VMD Tcl script that builds the backbone (N, CA, C; Angstrom):
set m [mol new atoms 201]
animate dup $m
set s [atomselect $m all]
$s set {name element resname resid chain x y z} {
  {N N UNK 1 A 131.094 -34.841 32.101}
  {CA C UNK 1 A 131.301 -34.738 31.007}
  {C C UNK 1 A 131.043 -33.814 30.168}
  {N N UNK 2 A 129.946 -33.357 30.630}
  {CA C UNK 2 A 129.509 -31.926 30.001}
  {C C UNK 2 A 129.981 -30.575 30.734}
  {N N UNK 3 A 130.679 -30.908 32.142}
  {CA C UNK 3 A 131.116 -29.564 32.582}
  {C C UNK 3 A 132.748 -29.799 32.058}
  {N N UNK 4 A 133.568 -30.965 31.899}
  {CA C UNK 4 A 134.879 -31.027 31.560}
  {C C UNK 4 A 134.553 -30.777 29.872}
  {N N UNK 5 A 134.400 -30.716 29.560}
  {CA C UNK 5 A 134.253 -30.355 27.835}
  {C C UNK 5 A 133.839 -28.795 27.474}
  {N N UNK 6 A 132.764 -28.416 28.611}
  {CA C UNK 6 A 132.681 -26.937 28.529}
  {C C UNK 6 A 133.856 -26.035 28.819}
  {N N UNK 7 A 135.031 -26.683 29.429}
  {CA C UNK 7 A 135.907 -25.846 30.067}
  {C C UNK 7 A 137.292 -25.477 28.717}
  {N N UNK 8 A 136.563 -26.352 27.677}
  {CA C UNK 8 A 137.200 -26.204 26.495}
  {C C UNK 8 A 136.683 -25.729 25.443}
  {N N UNK 9 A 135.456 -24.796 25.433}
  {CA C UNK 9 A 134.858 -24.077 24.644}
  {C C UNK 9 A 134.637 -25.022 23.441}
  {N N UNK 10 A 133.636 -25.440 23.096}
  {CA C UNK 10 A 133.489 -26.292 22.174}
  {C C UNK 10 A 132.248 -25.848 22.211}
  {N N UNK 11 A 132.322 -25.895 20.246}
  {CA C UNK 11 A 131.247 -25.285 19.323}
  {C C UNK 11 A 130.244 -26.617 19.158}
  {N N UNK 12 A 129.133 -26.204 18.769}
  {CA C UNK 12 A 128.614 -27.960 18.018}
  {C C UNK 12 A 129.217 -28.498 17.400}
  {N N UNK 13 A 129.774 -27.951 16.240}
  {CA C UNK 13 A 130.755 -28.472 15.055}
  {C C UNK 13 A 131.670 -29.534 16.051}
  {N N UNK 14 A 132.527 -29.463 16.726}
  {CA C UNK 14 A 133.747 -29.473 17.671}
  {C C UNK 14 A 133.036 -31.106 18.073}
  {N N UNK 15 A 131.765 -30.570 18.605}
  {CA C UNK 15 A 130.803 -32.141 19.438}
  {C C UNK 15 A 130.010 -32.932 18.646}
  {N N UNK 16 A 129.687 -32.421 17.312}
  {CA C UNK 16 A 129.493 -33.413 16.374}
  {C C UNK 16 A 130.988 -34.613 16.126}
  {N N UNK 17 A 131.780 -33.673 15.766}
  {CA C UNK 17 A 133.194 -34.288 15.200}
  {C C UNK 17 A 133.667 -35.277 16.661}
  {N N UNK 18 A 133.449 -35.175 17.330}
  {CA C UNK 18 A 133.398 -35.940 18.706}
  {C C UNK 18 A 132.544 -36.956 19.182}
  {N N UNK 19 A 131.343 -36.912 18.530}
  {CA C UNK 19 A 130.576 -37.904 18.325}
  {C C UNK 19 A 130.759 -38.533 17.511}
  {N N UNK 20 A 131.145 -37.964 16.288}
  {CA C UNK 20 A 131.298 -39.063 15.333}
  {C C UNK 20 A 132.719 -40.130 15.419}
  {N N UNK 21 A 133.455 -39.491 16.283}
  {CA C UNK 21 A 134.888 -40.042 16.070}
  {C C UNK 21 A 134.152 -41.829 17.095}
  {N N UNK 22 A 133.603 -41.130 18.115}
  {CA C UNK 22 A 133.012 -41.969 19.377}
  {C C UNK 22 A 131.679 -43.311 18.496}
  {N N UNK 23 A 131.335 -42.976 17.818}
  {CA C UNK 23 A 130.286 -43.733 17.199}
  {C C UNK 23 A 131.046 -44.629 16.386}
  {N N UNK 24 A 132.426 -43.987 15.371}
  {CA C UNK 24 A 132.986 -44.999 15.083}
  {C C UNK 24 A 133.769 -45.775 15.553}
  {N N UNK 25 A 133.897 -45.814 16.781}
  {CA C UNK 25 A 135.180 -46.720 17.279}
  {C C UNK 25 A 134.220 -47.788 17.895}
  {N N UNK 26 A 132.864 -47.585 17.833}
  {CA C UNK 26 A 131.770 -48.505 18.176}
  {C C UNK 26 A 132.617 -49.989 18.865}
  {N N UNK 27 A 133.208 -49.390 20.594}
  {CA C UNK 27 A 133.816 -50.623 20.783}
  {C C UNK 27 A 132.844 -50.994 22.069}
  {N N UNK 28 A 132.217 -49.907 22.475}
  {CA C UNK 28 A 131.082 -50.212 23.971}
  {C C UNK 28 A 129.846 -49.636 23.697}
  {N N UNK 29 A 129.338 -49.856 24.461}
  {CA C UNK 29 A 127.856 -49.217 24.254}
  {C C UNK 29 A 128.309 -47.702 25.213}
  {N N UNK 30 A 129.471 -47.603 26.384}
  {CA C UNK 30 A 129.170 -46.359 26.625}
  {C C UNK 30 A 129.559 -45.165 25.413}
  {N N UNK 31 A 130.444 -45.984 24.834}
  {CA C UNK 31 A 131.380 -44.791 23.416}
  {C C UNK 31 A 129.798 -44.418 22.354}
  {N N UNK 32 A 129.130 -45.333 22.183}
  {CA C UNK 32 A 127.702 -44.843 21.722}
  {C C UNK 32 A 126.835 -44.016 22.443}
  {N N UNK 33 A 126.606 -44.404 24.235}
  {CA C UNK 33 A 125.556 -43.165 24.718}
  {C C UNK 33 A 126.190 -42.124 25.083}
  {N N UNK 34 A 127.339 -42.205 24.834}
  {CA C UNK 34 A 128.373 -40.527 24.947}
  {C C UNK 34 A 127.877 -40.030 23.961}
  {N N UNK 35 A 128.038 -41.017 22.514}
  {CA C UNK 35 A 127.759 -39.598 21.361}
  {C C UNK 35 A 126.412 -39.366 21.317}
  {N N UNK 36 A 125.319 -40.016 21.776}
  {CA C UNK 36 A 124.332 -39.154 21.558}
  {C C UNK 36 A 124.326 -38.233 22.586}
  {N N UNK 37 A 124.879 -38.542 23.841}
  {CA C UNK 37 A 124.549 -37.283 24.608}
  {C C UNK 37 A 125.334 -36.120 23.898}
  {N N UNK 38 A 126.127 -35.975 23.275}
  {CA C UNK 38 A 126.809 -35.405 23.064}
  {C C UNK 38 A 126.414 -34.529 21.487}
  {N N UNK 39 A 125.449 -35.112 21.116}
  {CA C UNK 39 A 124.621 -34.827 19.798}
  {C C UNK 39 A 123.624 -34.061 20.301}
  {N N UNK 40 A 123.242 -34.797 21.437}
  {CA C UNK 40 A 122.465 -33.582 22.279}
  {C C UNK 40 A 122.251 -32.374 22.832}
  {N N UNK 41 A 123.627 -32.536 23.068}
  {CA C UNK 41 A 124.991 -31.182 23.817}
  {C C UNK 41 A 124.195 -30.331 22.372}
  {N N UNK 42 A 125.162 -30.817 21.503}
  {CA C UNK 42 A 125.238 -29.837 19.985}
  {C C UNK 42 A 124.176 -28.978 19.659}
  {N N UNK 43 A 122.758 -30.064 19.515}
  {CA C UNK 43 A 121.539 -29.062 19.660}
  {C C UNK 43 A 121.059 -28.035 20.635}
  {N N UNK 44 A 121.483 -28.327 21.992}
  {CA C UNK 44 A 121.356 -27.308 22.970}
  {C C UNK 44 A 121.940 -25.810 22.489}
  {N N UNK 45 A 123.180 -26.172 22.345}
  {CA C UNK 45 A 124.102 -24.851 22.092}
  {C C UNK 45 A 124.125 -24.480 20.955}
  {N N UNK 46 A 123.433 -24.778 19.834}
  {CA C UNK 46 A 122.835 -24.668 18.627}
  {C C UNK 46 A 121.694 -24.028 18.398}
  {N N UNK 47 A 120.782 -24.497 19.502}
  {CA C UNK 47 A 119.206 -23.504 19.282}
  {C C UNK 47 A 118.964 -23.665 18.463}
  {N N UNK 48 A 119.074 -25.418 17.795}
  {CA C UNK 48 A 118.118 -25.088 16.582}
  {C C UNK 48 A 117.990 -26.843 16.256}
  {N N UNK 49 A 117.212 -27.375 15.859}
  {CA C UNK 49 A 116.898 -28.647 15.388}
  {C C UNK 49 A 117.691 -29.106 13.737}
  {N N UNK 50 A 118.730 -30.094 14.180}
  {CA C UNK 50 A 119.016 -30.547 13.108}
  {C C UNK 50 A 118.920 -32.056 12.327}
  {N N UNK 51 A 118.717 -31.847 11.863}
  {CA C UNK 51 A 118.208 -33.197 10.615}
  {C C UNK 51 A 119.653 -34.148 10.665}
  {N N UNK 52 A 121.077 -33.674 10.005}
  {CA C UNK 52 A 121.833 -34.276 9.957}
  {C C UNK 52 A 122.045 -34.846 11.808}
  {N N UNK 53 A 122.080 -34.296 13.022}
  {CA C UNK 53 A 122.433 -34.417 13.935}
  {C C UNK 53 A 121.317 -35.741 14.401}
  {N N UNK 54 A 119.789 -35.796 13.969}
  {CA C UNK 54 A 119.042 -36.360 14.260}
  {C C UNK 54 A 119.286 -37.524 13.382}
  {N N UNK 55 A 119.783 -37.800 12.038}
  {CA C UNK 55 A 119.777 -38.862 12.019}
  {C C UNK 55 A 121.523 -39.546 12.010}
  {N N UNK 56 A 122.207 -38.760 13.140}
  {CA C UNK 56 A 123.087 -39.893 13.275}
  {C C UNK 56 A 122.820 -40.054 14.504}
  {N N UNK 57 A 122.245 -39.884 15.308}
  {CA C UNK 57 A 121.214 -40.297 16.754}
  {C C UNK 57 A 120.866 -41.501 16.385}
  {N N UNK 58 A 119.562 -41.862 15.101}
  {CA C UNK 58 A 119.591 -42.651 14.565}
  {C C UNK 58 A 119.891 -43.792 14.983}
  {N N UNK 59 A 121.017 -43.604 13.564}
  {CA C UNK 59 A 122.226 -44.820 13.007}
  {C C UNK 59 A 122.632 -45.064 14.516}
  {N N UNK 60 A 123.451 -44.372 15.425}
  {CA C UNK 60 A 123.764 -44.979 16.778}
  {C C UNK 60 A 123.089 -45.553 18.147}
  {N N UNK 61 A 121.536 -45.171 17.614}
  {CA C UNK 61 A 120.133 -45.465 18.426}
  {C C UNK 61 A 120.127 -47.094 17.489}
  {N N UNK 62 A 119.876 -47.365 16.506}
  {CA C UNK 62 A 120.646 -48.317 16.306}
  {C C UNK 62 A 121.572 -49.566 16.494}
  {N N UNK 63 A 122.807 -48.876 16.362}
  {CA C UNK 63 A 123.815 -50.194 16.801}
  {C C UNK 63 A 123.811 -49.956 18.258}
  {N N UNK 64 A 123.244 -49.430 19.295}
  {CA C UNK 64 A 123.136 -49.546 20.463}
  {C C UNK 64 A 122.035 -51.099 20.788}
  {N N UNK 65 A 121.084 -51.118 19.912}
  {CA C UNK 65 A 120.052 -52.104 19.599}
  {C C UNK 65 A 120.649 -52.958 19.349}
  {N N UNK 66 A 121.164 -53.087 18.359}
  {CA C UNK 66 A 121.941 -54.200 17.983}
  {C C UNK 66 A 123.067 -54.941 18.569}
  {N N UNK 67 A 123.238 -54.423 19.711}
  {CA C UNK 67 A 124.625 -55.154 20.267}
  {C C UNK 67 A 123.920 -55.764 21.752}
}
mol reanalyze $m
mol bondsrecalc $m
mol representation Tube
mol addrep $m
């Protein structure tokens, strides 16, 4: 996935929005797992820690645990 998306030159904001969409769909565990991966990748690209992204990851993890 990372290699595929890197072809599109997405920045961290794009990755966050894509992760938000996957998390909102919440139709399967794989979407939630991919959303967390995208947020991790956004952290890598930005070279910084984001409390907002971390909060999103925690919410998604809670959704995963409840399924």
